C-alpha positions as CSV (number, residue, x, y, z in Angstrom):
1,M,43.5,-6.6,-87.4
2,P,45.1,-9.2,-85.1
3,R,44.9,-12.9,-86.1
4,I,46.5,-16.1,-85.0
5,D,49.9,-16.5,-86.8
6,H,51.3,-19.8,-85.4
7,A,51.3,-22.2,-82.5
8,A,54.8,-23.1,-81.3
9,F,56.0,-26.3,-79.6
10,E,59.3,-27.7,-78.5
11,T,60.2,-31.2,-79.7
12,P,63.3,-33.4,-79.7
13,D,63.0,-33.9,-83.5
14,P,61.4,-30.9,-85.3
15,D,61.9,-32.4,-88.7
16,A,60.1,-35.7,-87.8
17,T,57.3,-33.8,-86.0
18,A,56.7,-31.5,-89.0
19,G,56.8,-34.5,-91.3
20,F,53.9,-36.0,-89.3
21,Y,51.8,-32.9,-90.0
22,E,52.8,-33.0,-93.6
23,Q,51.9,-36.7,-94.0
24,F,48.6,-36.6,-92.1
25,L,47.3,-33.1,-92.5
26,G,48.9,-32.0,-95.8
27,A,51.0,-29.3,-94.2
28,R,53.7,-27.5,-96.3
29,V,57.0,-27.9,-94.4
30,V,59.5,-25.0,-94.6
31,K,63.0,-25.2,-93.1
32,V,65.2,-22.1,-92.9
33,E,68.5,-22.0,-91.0
34,G,68.3,-20.3,-87.6
35,H,64.5,-20.6,-87.5
36,P,62.1,-23.4,-86.3
37,V,60.8,-25.9,-88.7
38,M,57.4,-24.6,-89.9
39,A,54.4,-26.7,-91.0
40,Y,51.8,-24.4,-92.7
41,L,48.2,-25.2,-93.0
42,G,46.7,-22.4,-95.1
43,N,47.7,-19.1,-93.6
44,T,48.4,-20.5,-90.1
45,G,51.5,-22.4,-89.1
46,F,53.0,-24.7,-86.5
47,A,56.5,-23.8,-85.4
48,F,58.5,-26.8,-84.1
49,H,61.5,-25.7,-82.0
50,E,64.2,-27.9,-80.5
51,A,64.3,-28.2,-76.7
52,G,65.6,-25.0,-75.2
53,G,63.7,-22.7,-77.6
54,P,61.2,-20.1,-76.6
55,G,58.8,-22.6,-75.1
56,A,55.2,-23.4,-76.2
57,H,53.2,-20.4,-77.2
58,V,50.6,-19.0,-79.5
59,A,51.5,-16.1,-81.7
60,V,49.1,-13.4,-82.8
61,R,50.1,-11.3,-85.7
62,L,49.8,-7.5,-85.2
63,S,50.9,-4.4,-87.1
64,E,53.7,-2.3,-85.8
65,G,51.3,0.2,-84.4
66,E,49.2,-2.5,-82.7
67,R,52.3,-4.1,-81.2
68,A,53.4,-0.7,-79.8
69,E,49.9,-0.1,-78.3
70,L,49.9,-3.6,-76.8
71,K,53.3,-2.9,-75.1
72,R,51.8,0.3,-73.7
73,R,48.7,-1.5,-72.4
74,L,50.8,-4.3,-70.8
75,D,53.0,-1.7,-69.1
76,E,49.9,0.1,-67.8
77,A,48.5,-3.2,-66.4
78,G,51.9,-4.1,-64.8
79,I,52.3,-7.2,-67.0
80,D,55.9,-8.3,-67.7
81,W,56.8,-8.7,-71.3
82,E,60.0,-9.3,-73.4
83,E,60.7,-8.3,-76.9
84,R,62.7,-10.6,-79.2
85,D,64.1,-9.9,-82.6
86,H,63.7,-12.9,-84.9
87,G,65.4,-11.3,-87.9
88,I,62.3,-11.5,-90.1
89,A,60.0,-10.4,-87.3
90,K,59.9,-8.9,-83.8
91,G,57.8,-10.6,-81.1
92,V,56.6,-9.4,-77.7
93,F,56.3,-12.4,-75.3
94,F,54.0,-12.2,-72.3
95,R,51.7,-14.5,-70.3
96,D,47.9,-14.5,-70.0
97,P,46.3,-14.7,-66.5
98,D,46.5,-18.5,-66.5
99,G,50.2,-18.5,-67.4
100,R,50.0,-19.4,-71.1
101,Q,52.7,-17.8,-73.1
102,L,51.6,-15.5,-76.0
103,E,53.6,-13.8,-78.6
104,A,52.5,-10.6,-80.5
105,I,54.5,-10.9,-83.7
106,T,55.1,-8.2,-86.4
107,Y,56.9,-9.2,-89.7
108,G,59.3,-6.6,-91.2
109,S,57.9,-7.2,-94.6
110,G,54.3,-7.3,-93.4
111,D,54.0,-11.0,-93.9
112,D,56.0,-14.1,-93.0
113,P,58.3,-14.5,-96.0
114,R,58.4,-18.3,-95.5
115,R,54.6,-18.6,-95.7
116,P,53.2,-20.3,-98.9
């Protein structure tokens, strides 16, 4: 069943931005080399990328089968998409009719290993 996984934003100082979420919302901050700084609130996270990252987007978690079906449906509708390998997960990036970027993400282990 799809669910919201994270909201991603670019920021000049990912550490400071995540620290704000930690200080005022009680987020659990996780830093892993080669990945954005994550600020988790329960089972949902904020991903803070440096400028030049993937851009602002909302990620929806899908199973491998759901992600394959989504790619088929996007192709059928003529909607452009790009798949990216994050190491711990694969994401399909595409845009909704209003131009908002979405990511359909599938973790290799079934769950984000950085998540609390």
